[in-house]
N, C-alpha and C positions, 0 to 999 in steps of 0.2 A: 763199112762206115764211109759215107761220102766225105770228100775232102775238097779243099780249095787250094790252088797253088799260090805260092808267094815267092818273091825273089829270095835268093839264098841269104841266110842269116849272116849279118855282119858282126864283126867282133864287138862285143859290148865293152863299154868303158870299165876300168877296174872298179871293183866294189870299194866304196870309201872315197872315191874321187868324184862324188856328186857335184854337179855344177853349182857354184855358189850363187847367192842372190845377185842378180845383175843390177847395175846402177839404174835408178829410176823405177824399180819395181815397187809397187805400193806395198807397204808393210816390211820391206827389206831394210837393210841397215842405212840406206841412203835416203829413204823417204818415209816419213811417218807424220801424218797430221791427225792427232787425236782430237783436237778441238781447233776452233778458229784462231788464226793469227790476226787478231783484231787489235788495232792500236788503242792504247789506253786513252781515257779522256784527257789525262795530263799531256800526253804526246800531241794529241790533236790541238789542244789549247796552245801549246808552245809553238807549233808550226803555224797554225792559223793566225794567232795573235801577232807572230813575227811579221807575217805578210801585211796585216792591217797596220802594224807599227809604222811601216813605210809611208802609208797614205796619211796617217795622222801626223807623222813627223814632218811631212812636206807641207802640211797646212800652216805650220808656224816657222819652219826653218828659213823660209824665203823672206820672212818679214825683216829680219836683221840684215839681210843682204840688200835690202831695197836701196839704201843710199849709195852703195858701191855700184849697183846696176845703173842707177840714175847718172852717176858720174861717168860711167863707161859709155853709155849711149847718148849722153848730153840731151836727155829728154825731160819733158815737164812731168810733174807729179800726176796730173790728171790723165795723161796718156799712159804713163807707166803703171798707174794703179790697176789697169786691166791685167797686169801680170798676176796680181793677187785675186782680183775679182773673177777672171775667167776660170780659174781653177775651182773656186768655191761655187760659182754658178753652175758649171757643168757637173761638178760633183753632186750638188743637190738635185739637179734636174734629172740625172740618169740613175740615181740610186734605186728608185722604185722599179724602173724597167729592168735594171740589171738584177735586182733581187728576184723578180719574177722569172727571169731567164735562168737564174741559178736554181730556183725550185724546179724548173721544167727540164733544163738541159744537164744539170748536174753541178753540185756546189764545188766539188774538187776541180772539175774541168774549168768552170768559170773563174775559180780562184787562181788557177795557174795562168789562164789567158789574161786575167786582169793584171797579175804581177808582171807578166811578159810585156804587155802593152805599157804599163807604168814604167818599167825599166828602160824600154826602148825610147819612150818619150822623154825620160830624164836625160838620156844621152843626147837626144836632139836638142833639148833645152840648153845643155852645156855647150853645144856647137852653134847656137843661134848667132847670126850676124846682125840682126836688127830687132827692134822692138816688136814689129809685126810678126816675125818668125817666132820669137820667144812666146808671144801671146798664143799663137796657133799651136805651138808644141805644148804649152800649158793646158790648152783645151784637151789635147790627147792624153796628157797626164791625168787630168781630172776624170776623163772617161775610164781610164785604167783603174783609178782609185775607186770610182763608183762601182765598177764591176767586182773588184776584189773584196771590198769591205763587207757588203751583205753576204757574199758567199762565205767569207771567213767566219762571221758570226753564226751563220746557218750551220756550218760544220761543227762549231763549238757546242751550240745548243743541242744538235742532234746526237752528239757523242755523250753528253752527260745525262744520267738518269734524272727523272723528274724531281726527286728529293734533293739533288745537288745542282740542278740546273741554274738556280739563282747564283750560286757560288761561282760556277763556270763563267756565266755572263758578267758577273762582277769583276772577275780577274781579267777577262777580255777587255772590259771597259777601263780597268786600271792600266792595262798596257797602252791603250789609246791615250789615257791621261798622261802617262809617263812620256809617251812620244811627243805629245803636244807641249809638255813642259820642258823636255830636253831640246826641242827645236831651236829656241833662241840661243842657248849656250853653244850648241854644236855649230849652228850657223855662224855665230860670232867668231868662234875659234877658226873655222875654215876660211872665213873672209879675211881675218887679220893675218893668218899664216900664209894663205895662198891668194885666192880671188873668188869672186862671186860664182864662177862656173862650178866650183867644187861643191857647192850646196846641192847641185844636181848630180855631179859625178859620184858622190858618195852613195847614191842609190844603186849604182851598177853592181858592185860586188854583193851588196845586201840582197838585191833582187835575184841574182843568180843563185845564191844560197837558199833563198825562199823557194824558188822553183824546184831545185833538186830535193830539198827536204819534203816538199809537198808531194812530188811524184813518188817518193819512197815511203812516206809515212802515212799519208792520208788515204782514206777509202771513199769512193764515190757515194754520194747520197743525193736523193731528190725528194720532192714532195710526193705524197701518195697520189695515185691517179694517173690517167693516161696523159700523154703529151698533147697539148692543144696550143694553138697559136694565141699568144696573149693579145690584149686589147691595144693594138698598134695605134689606133686613132686616139685612144685615151692617153697613151704615152706621149704622143705628140702634143696633145692639149696640156698635159701636166708640165712638160718641158717648157712649152711656150709661156704658161702661167708663171712658173717659177723664174724663168729668165726675165720676163717683163717686170715682175714684182721686184726682183733684186736690182734690175736696171733702174727702175723708178726710185727706189730707196737710196741707191748709191749716188745717182746723178742728180737727185732732187736738190741738194744744196747748191750744186753748180748751175743747174737750169733755173732754179727758183721753184718753190713748191706750188706756186700759183700759175706757173707757165704751162702752156699747152703740152709740150713734150712730157713733163712730169705727170700731169693729170691724165694725159692720154695713155701713158704706159701703165699706170695703176688701174685705170678703167679697163684697158685691154687685158690686163692680168686677171681681173675679176671675171670678165666674160670668158676667158680661156679656162678658168677654174670651174665655172659653171658648166662649160662644155665637157670638162673632164668628169665632173660628177654625173652628168647625164649619160655619158658614155659608159661609165662604170655601172650605172643602174641597169643598162640595157644589154651590155655585153655578157656572154655566158662565162667568160674567164677574165674578169676585170683585174687590173693591176692591184688595186686596193680592194680586197674582198669586203663586201658589206658586213660579213660576219665579224670582222675585226672591229668595226665601229660599234658593235653591240657588246663588246667586252669592256667593261667599265675600267679595269686596270690598264688596258691598252690605251684607251682614250685619255685617261687622266695622266698616265705615265708619259705619253707623248707630248701632251700640252705642257706639263711641268718641265720636260726636257728642253723644249723650245725656250722657255723663260730662263732656265738655268744656263743654257748655252749662250743666250744673249748676254747675260751677266758675266759669264766666264771669259768669253772672247773680248768683251769690252774692257774688263779690268786687266787682262793679260797685255793688251796693247797699251793700256794706261801705265802699267808697271814699266814697260820698256821705255816709253816716252818720258816718264817721270825720272827714271834713273839716268837717262841720257841728257835731258834738257835741264833738270833741276839739280841733280847731284853731279852731273858731269861725268858719268861713267862712260867708259868705252863700250863698244858693242859686245865684246867678250865679257867684260865685267857685268854688264846689264844682263846678259844671258845667264851667267852663273848665279846672279843674285835671285833669279826666279826659279832656280833648280830645286832648292830644298822642299818647296811645296809639292813638286811632282813626286819626289821620293817618298815623302810622308804620305801622300795620297795613295801610292801603290801599296804601302804597308798597311794602311788603314783599311783599304778596300779588301785586301786578302783576309784580314782578321774579322771584319764585320760581315763578310759574305756568308760565312757559316752561321753567324748569329741570326742573320735575316732569314736563312732557310728554316730555322727553328721557331723564331718568334715573330716573323712578319716584317713588313717594310715600313709601315707608316711612321712608327716612333723613331726609327733610326734615321729615316730621311728628314723628318721634321727637325730633330736635334742637330743632324749634320748641317742642314741648311741654315739654322740659327747660328751655329759656330762659324759657318762660311760668311754669313752676314757680319758676325762679330769681328772677323778678321779685317773686313773693310772698314768697320768702325774704328779699329785700332789704327789703320793707316790714316784715317781722317783726323784722329785726335792726337796721335802720338808721334807721327812721322813729320819731321820738320825739313827745313831747307838745307841743313848741314848734314853731310853724309855720316851716318852712324849705323853700320850694318848690324852689328851684334846687339846693340841696345835697342834700336828702333825697328829695323827691317826684319830681322830673323824671327822675333816673336810673332809678327804678323804672318810670316811664311808658315810657321808651325801650325797656327790656328787655321790658316787657309788650307794646308795639306790635309788636316783632319776633316775639315768641312767638305772638301772636294771628294776625298775617299769615302766618306760616309754617305754622301748624297748623290753625286753625279752618276757613278756606275750603277748604283741601286735603282735609279730611275729607269735605266734601260732594262734591268732585270725585272722590275715591277711591270713594265709594259709588256714583256713577253711571258710572264709567269702564267698567265691565264690561257696560253695556247696549249692545245693537246699535243702529245707526242706524235710525231709524224706529220704535224701540220706545216703550213707554209712559213717556216721560220725565216728563211732568207727574205721573203717578201715583207714580212712584218718588220724585220730588223731594218730593211731598206727604208720603210716608211718612217721609222723612228730616226734613222740616220738623216733622211731628207729634212725632217723637222729640225733636227739638231743643226744641220748646216744653214737652214733658213734662219733659225734663231741666231746663229753666228753672224750672218749677213746683217740681220736687223740690228743686232747689238752693236756691230761696228758702225753701221750707218747712224744709229742714234748717238754713238760716241762722237762721231765726226760733227754731228749737229751741235752737241753740247760743248765740245772742246774747240771746234773751229780749226784754225791752223796755228797751233802754238809755236812760239819762237823760243829759242834757248834763252834762259834767264828771265822770262816773263810768262811762264806757262804753269806756275804752281796752282793758282786758283782755278784755272779752267780744267786742269787735269783732275783736281779733287772732285769736280762734278762727275767725272767718269766713275770714280770710286763710289760716289753717292748713288748713281744709277745702278751699279752692280749690287750694292747692298739692298736696294729696294727689290731687285729681282729675286734675291735669295730669301728675303722675308716672305715674298709672295709664294715661293716654293714651299717654305715651311708651313704656311697656312694652307696651301692647296694640297699638301700631302694627306690631309684628312679625307680628301675626295677619293683617294685610292681605295679605301675600304679594306676589308679583310681579303687578302689574296691567297687563294689555294691553288696549287698546281692542278691543271685540268687532267682528267684521265686520258689514257692512250686511246687513240681512235680504234673503235671496235671493228673487227673483221666478222662479217656475217655471211659466210658462204652457205649455200644450200647443198643438200646431199640427197642422194636417191632414197626414197622412202623404203624402209625395211619391210619384210614380208609381214611381220607382226604389227601391232599398233605402232604408228609412227612416233618417233621421239622428236619433238619440236626443237628448232635451232635455239641455242643460247644467244642472247644479244651481245654478250662479251665472252671472251675466252675464260672458262672457269679456272679457278685457282684452287689447288689442294689446300684446304683450310686447316692444316695441321699446326701451323706455327702459333696462331693467336689463341687457340683453344687450350684449356687446361687438360692435362692427361688425367682422365678420371680414374684410370687403374692405379695411378700413383696417389692421387688425392684421396681415394676411398679404397685402400688395399684389401679390405675384407668384404668387398661387394660380391665376390664370387660365392660366398657362403649363402647368399640369398638369391642367387641367379641360376638359370639353366644354361647349359652349353648348347650352342646352335652352330652347325656347320652349313655353310652356304657355298654352293658350287658356282664357278664362273659362269656368267650369263643367266643366273637365276635371280629372281626378284625376292627380296626379303618381305616386302609388302607393296601394294599398289595404292595409288591415290583413291580415296573413297573407302578404303578398308577401315574396319573398326580399330580404334587405337586402344589395344588391350595390353600393350607392353612397351617398354623402352629398352634400348639395346646399347651395349658398349662394344666397340670393335676391339677384338683381341689381336687379330692379324688380318692382312689383306687390304683391299681397297674397294670402296663402295661409291656409287654415284647416286646423287639425289636429283630427281627429275620431276619437274612439274609441267603444267600445260604450256609454259613458255619456253621450256628447254632445260638444259643442264644448269642446276643451281650451284652445286658444290661437289667436291670429292672429299671423302672422309677416310682417315687412316687410324692407326692404332691409338687407343685411348680416348677416342671421340665418341660423343653421344649420338644416337640415332633415334628419332621418333619421340623426343622428349616433349615437343610442343603439343602434339595431339594428346598425350597423357595428361599434361598439366591443364590443358584447356578442356579436356573431356570432349574432344571433337574428332571427327573422322580424319584419316590421314590426308594431308594436303598435298603430298607428293609421293612418288614412287621411289623405291630404293633398289638399285640393281647392283649385283656383285660383278665387278669387272674381273676380279681374280677370285680364286678360291679363298673364302674368308671364314674366319671363326669369330663368333660373337658370344657375349653374355646377354641372356634375356631375363629382364626383371618384369614379371607380370604386374599389372596395375594394383592388384590386391596386395602383393608383397611390397610394392613401392610405398604404399600408404603406411605400412608398418615400420619401414626403415628410414622414412623421410625425416631425418633429424636435421639440426642446424647445419652440420657439416655438409651433408649431401645437398641441401637446399642452397647453401652458399656456392657450391660448385656449379649447380644448375644456373644460378643467377649470373655467375661469371661467364659461363659458356654462352648464355643468351645475350649478354651484353657485348661479347666480342664478335659474335657471328654477324656476318653481313650477307645479304642476298644480292648477288650480282644481277646489277640491272642488265636392200637391192633385191631390189627384187632378187630373191635367191632361187636359182634354178638348180636344185639339188639332184644329183644323179648318182645312183649306187655304182661303185666301181665294178669293173668286169671281174668275173670270178677266175682268177689265175691261182689254182689250188696247188698244183705240183710244181715245185721249184727244184731244178737240177743244178747243183754246184759242181762244176767240172774243172779240174786242173789241166792246163794245156801242156804241162810237162811234168816229169816225175818229181821235180823239186818244188813245184807249186804247192803251198800249204792249203789244199782244198779241204782237207778234213777239219782243220782248225776254223777255217772260214765258215764251213757248213754248221759246225757246232755253235759258234758265236752268233751266226745269223739266225739259227733256230731259237737261241736264247733271246735274242732281240725281238724276234717276231712274237715270242710267247708273252712278252710284256704288253703286246697290243691285242692279240687274239690267240686262239687255240692253234698251236703249231707243234708238230711232232717230227722226229727224225727216226723213222722205223728201221733204218739200216737197209740191208740187201733183201728186199722182199720180192715176192712174185706178184702177178697181177691180182690175185685174190687178196694178198696181204696189203697191196696198195689200195685196193677198194675199201678194205676195212679202215685203213688209215684215213682215207678221204672222208668216210662217213663220220669219223670221230673227231676230225679237226678241220679248222679253216684253211690251214696251210700244211703241206707235207714237203719236207726238205729231203732230197736225195743227194748223194755225193758220189762222184766217180772221178777217175783220172784217165788220161789218154791210153794207159796200158791195161785198162780193165776189160777190154774186149766186149763180150756179149752184154755184160752189165752196163757198160757205157752206152751201147746201142739201145738197151732197154730204157735207160734214163732219158736218152735223147728222144726216144719215140713217145714216151708218156708225159714228157715235161710240158707244162703250160708256159714256163718261163725258165730261161737258161742263164746262169751266172758263170762266166768264165773267170778263172783265177790264174794269174800269171805273175811271174817275178818282174818287177818294174824295171830293173836295170838291164834286162835282156830285150833284144829285139823280138818282134812277133815271130812265132814259129811258122814253118811252111805249111803245116797241115792243121786244119781246124774242123770242128763239127759242121755239119750241114746247116745247123740252126745258128751258126755264129753270127750272121748279119742281124743287127738289131738287138743283140743280147746285152746284158749288163756286164761290165768289165770291172774286175777287182784286181788292182795292181798292188803287190806287196814288196816290202824291202826298200832299199835306197831309191831316191828319185831317179826317174829315167831321163835320158837326153831328150830334148824336145823333138828331135827327128823321129824317135821311137813312138812318141805319142801321136805324131802326125801319121805314121804308118798304120797304127792301130785304127785311127779314124778312117783312113782310106780303105782299110781291109774289111772292117766289119760294121762301120758306122754305128757304134754302140748306142744303145738307149741311154745309158748312163755310165760314167766312169768314176770309180772310187779308189782312192789311194789309202792303204791301211799300213800301220806299223805294229809290230808285235806288242809293244808296250801299251798301245791305245787301241787295240783292235776292236774292242766292244764299242767304244765311242765312234770309231771310224766307220763302222758298219751300220750305225743308227740311220743315216739317210737312206741307205739301200733298203733296210727293213721297213722304213716308213713308206717307201715307194711300193714295195711288194704288198704291204698291208693296205694300200690305198689311203694312206694318211699323210703323204708327203705334200706339204703346202707349197703351192706355186704362186708367184707374184708377178703380175704383168704391169709395167709402168708405161703409160702412153706418152707421146711427144707433145710439145707445146711451147718450146722456148722457155722463157722465164716463168711461164705458168707451171712448168714441170717442177719448180721448186716446191710445189705442194706435196710432191712425193716425199720430201724430207720429213714432213709431219706424219705421213702415213708410216714410214719406216720407224720413226720414233715411237709411235703409239703401239705398233706391233711388237717392237722390242720390249717396251715397258710391260706389255701384257704377257710376256713370256712365250710368244709365238715364234717358233723357229721356221724360217723359210729355207727350203732346200733347192728350189728351182726358180730361176729368174728369167724374164724376157722383157724386152722393151724396144721402143722406137725413139730415135733422135735423142733428146736430152734424157728421156726415160731409159734409153739403152745405156747411156753413160752411168747413170745412177745404179741401174741393175747390175752392170759389170763390177762396179765398186763393191756392192753388197755381195755379189757372188764371189768376190775375191776375199771375203772374210772381214771387210771393213764394217764397223758398227755404224749406227745412225749418226752419231756425233762425228765420226770420221768422214762419212759421206758429206755431211753438212760442211765440215771444215774444208774439204776439197772444193766443193762448188763455190763456197765463199772466197777461197783463195784465188781461184782462176777465172771466176766469172763476176766477182764483185770487187775484190781487193785489187786484182789485176784486170786491165781492160783487154777483153778477148776480141774486140772488134777492130780488125786491121783493114780499114776501108781502102779501096783502090778504085781506079777508073773501071767502070762496070762493063768491061768487054765480055767477061764470062760470069761475073758475079760481083756484087757490091763488096764482098769480103774476100780477101785472099785465102783465109782459112789457115794460115801458118801459125798464128797464135793458138788456135784450137788444137792443131796437131802437136804443138809444144806442150800444151796442157795434158793431152792424152799420153804423150811420151813420158811425161814426168810421173804419171800414175802407173803406167803399165810397162814401160820400156819395150822390150821385145818379147813380152809374154804372149803365149798362145791361149786361145779359148779353151783348148783341150787341157791346159794346165790348171785351170781354175778349180778350186776345191768344191764348188757347187755348180750345178748345171746353169748354163747361160745361153740364151738365144737372142739375137737381134734381127731386125728386119730392115731391108732397104728395097728400093725399086730399081730394077734393071731397065735403063732407058731404051736399050736396043731391043730387048726381048719384050718390053712393055708388061712386065709382071713383077710381083713382089718376090723377094728372095729372103729365105730364112738362113742366117749365117750361124753355123754351129761349129766352125773350125777356122783356123787361121790366126794371124796376128790381131790382137785385140785393138791396137791402134787403127788398123786398116778397116776392120769390120764396123767398129763404132763410128769411124769417120764416114764410112759409106752411109750409115743410118742417119747421120746428122746433116747431110748436105742438102739443105733446103734450096730448091731451085731459085735462081736469080740472086738470092742472098749469097750462096756459095757456088763455086764452079762444080760440075759433076766430078765424082771420084773415079779414077781409072783403077779397076780392081778385077783380077781374074779374067782379063780379056774383054771386059765390058765397062760400061759407064753406069755408075750408081748415084742415086739421089735419095733424099730423105724418105724413109719408109712410111712416114705419115701420109704421103700422097695417096697410097692405096690401103694401108693398114696401120692406122695410128695407134691401135691398141691390139697387138698381135696375140690375142688369147689362144688362137689355134696352135701357136707354137708350143704351148704347154698343155693344152686340153687333152684329157685322156683319163684312164682309170686309176692313175697313180695317186690321186688325192685332190683335194679342193683347190680351185684356182681363184685367186683374188685379183680382180682387174681394177686399175685406177685410171680413170679417164678424165684428165684435166681439161682437155679441149672441149669436151662435151659439157663439162660443168660450168664453164665460163660463159654464163648467160648475161653478161653485162652488155646488153644491147644499147643502141642509141636512145636518147631520151625521146619521149613521146612528142610527136609533132603537133599534138593538139595544144590548145590554149596559146597559140601563136608562137611556140618555141620551135626553133629550127632543129632538124635532125643533125646530130654531130657525126661527121665523117671520121672514121678511125684512121690511124696513121697508115703509112704505106706498108710497113711490115705486117701489121695486123690484117689489113685488107688482103695482102698476099697470102698470109697463112690461111685465112678463111676461104679464099678462093681455091687454093691448091688442095685443101682437105675436104672439099665438098664431096668428092667421090668417096672418100673414106667415111665421112659422116653418114652418107646414104646407106652404107652397109654396116654401120657400127652396131645397130640393134641386133642384126643377125649374128654378128661376131660376138658381141657381148653376151648373147644368150648361152654361149658355151662356158661362161664364167659362173662360178657358184655364188660369188658375191661381187657386186660392182660398187666401187666407191667413186663418187663424182664430186670432188671438191669444186667450189665455186670461187676461185681467186679473182673476184671481180675487180676491175679498175687497174689491172696489171697488163702492160703492153708486152709484146713478144720479146723485146730486148731489155726490158726493165728488170734486170737481175738485182738491182739495188733494193727491190721490194721483196727480197728473199724471205724475210721474217714474216711479212704479210701473207705470202703464198704458203709458207710452212704452217702457219697457224690455221689457214683454211684447210690444209690437208689433215692437220691434227683433229680438227672439229669433225670433219667428214668421217675420219677413221674411227673416232670415238662413237659416232652414231652407228656405224656398221659393226662395231666390235661384238655386241651380243650375238649376231648371226655368225660371225667368224668363230667365236668361242664354241658355239654349238657344233660347228663343222669339225673343228680341230680336236675338241675334247668332248665327244658325244657321250 
């Protein structure tokens, strides 16, 4: 018998001292992500609203400090008024642009940047030595506020589901109302206790807390679609228009309304607004999307918000002036006097938000606005010149708090309620915020015109005109609420990826993701328990059709177990489970089948022929049918099969006397017998072996190293060799001549990693399987599947964030009961394949990708000397998952591909540290520096082989390939009709350019796959991992379409 030399056997570690799970190993005691660590909507609301609280607090806290600032700088009111006006003007002008940037660049990122800028500007305001400096720093503060507010609301709206979105926005608005209400008392307290600088210094600790909380608790989110440069020209026009408008309104009384400066500023504002509208109509990515103006609730809610804001800020200033000038309150007393309304408003908003979710907005807003107006009527008729807080002032505050809480926050909710999930929330909220600020400016300007310059002791009558103006505004809101109409939350934006047409009749794409409609339907088996007496039992195998569209409707069915898909010419209509009816419409209408019904899994049904149905159709059954029909809603690869090679004789050989080769051979034969005809004839001669081969599909022979001639016979006649060794021992010095490329079965306690590496270097096994005596039958199942040609292989291609579509494929395969034993991948596909090969389920893989590529920012940008990204964060993410684990230690086969820059060829990694080989496969040139590994430089395998099918192709079973890069056919818009082609981002251009060579050979490579799944995650950029759910849904839909072909291959 030929032998191969090996270095002397080293002493094995003692049995029972197996190496414990190392820190960082996925699935070990220190790391387990079973599902996403996603912040709750309440957490997002708390953190985001706290940041916005700062901006709204600053819009009123400075008002009470105004006299103290005037005394400090010895400045006139007209000059010092710009301390207030500059903040409001800049806040209003930049809200829309900042909202658009938040949608494009990331809401969490812009939120943090906005809070940082706001906090720094607050410190500068506190240190200002002149009015000019203070005004300039207030401009910076306004920019920071404009950046953080729409990002904050966008985060809140994105985190809440559609049915609770109004409640979330309502609470966010209540936080803003509280901040605006608490501004005067807090400002008054700080000024009286310290000085005016503390109204700015108070923002420093609050801003630091907000930044730390946001970095820890919030998750990045953006609007769907690729990043494109916003309409900069339109932003400039809008800023100019708002600035000139507010300037004209504020300075009009000083200049004179008929003066040239006042008229000129208003006319210029109108011209700039016209320019903004024209720019928005012509730009491909306008700041204010024209679609928003077609949403009735958005237009109505925004308009009413402006009116309500004008009244709110007008009476708030009127309150402070009345308490100071008429009642003689101090600044602290005046601030505390307006506090009750803010507290009551917050409580009211929290209670009525849920009511509005269930019953709508119109009635609540109308009633709230009337109560709001009634509070001003109380002040006009019941509040006198003598201070009486409990008897005269507090009742009005109570009414005012109820009115504010019922109307003001809900106006913002109503404006956003019609937006679809995933839409441009930050931009839309910025538009409403801008309108709110413009309304505030207009309200204060009108108040100044009505009140003039009141003097202490002679201001009562003029200030009452401010209350009258506010009451008129709120009555107008109550009447205008009818214009809101019935508001229903818009459905989520549909993902409509395309998939490779199957070999049989193509299954069209669904327009939206189908939902298993088990919840709304009545369980017919429970409702009609005796139905089985009149029905026939039908068994339907996975991948089989119950009937097809156009067939005669001769029966209706009730699902007993399994899962069925209803498919029409437009795509997937629904999925049906236990207790649901199938085919009832055709029977009731006496019409041909309108759709096909396909069994995704083995299913059992009850069949009721039409003739039998007519006999048993009593009131009870007809009532069930009516309920089912009322509840149901209709939502709006080529397979290159190759027979495995015939490897008939399998020799199981023990490499030492203690190796349990006999047990392994017996269990392996039993496992093979479950799939095909397998026999273990014992020690036979050539004739006996021939007879065994004629009678069976597989013949299992067994021998050990001490069996002499019999061992030689087994080695000579074997088509496939399985070596059996004890795992805790180092490889022996002598092995059979057929050892290279054999299957290796290791038994007993786990081996030291060094022994696994020696096995790999010695024989380069085809597969490695670790078995334990208590679970030997289950442990040998993957080997039996490979020998039988039934082992499923899955190849996941690279594509950056596009590769998140693999998550949907893994989910659907798992749901269909398909066990994958072999994995291969490139780049991000390699990472997901390694996680799956380590025994992590689909939910765990999704949780890991979400944790390290969405929840945590993996992009550590640096000066691009070797790459735009350092790659350290990616390495940390890999270490957290795999630690120092080896490829050889994975329970399932894993291969990944990189490109050797020096040798200019692709490399298939089958051994080594997982963190190293996966990192080699993920190093996209220019984005990452090359990876130094095994004496060479490695870059992303997608450069030459983006879908490494050949790493798994062979006779061991069907191979499923998932090609996300080839499926992303979201090309630039057609240049016809005068539209310009959209140039993709730098990373997308880089990806497409670098994978041109791989794409040119993809057809030839994919021909080796039995099934090719090509999701089309359109509109997702290379680094846009925040669109993980969109990509996953594209993968799910493509996998569902290919599932019938896969089921036929796996369960023939």
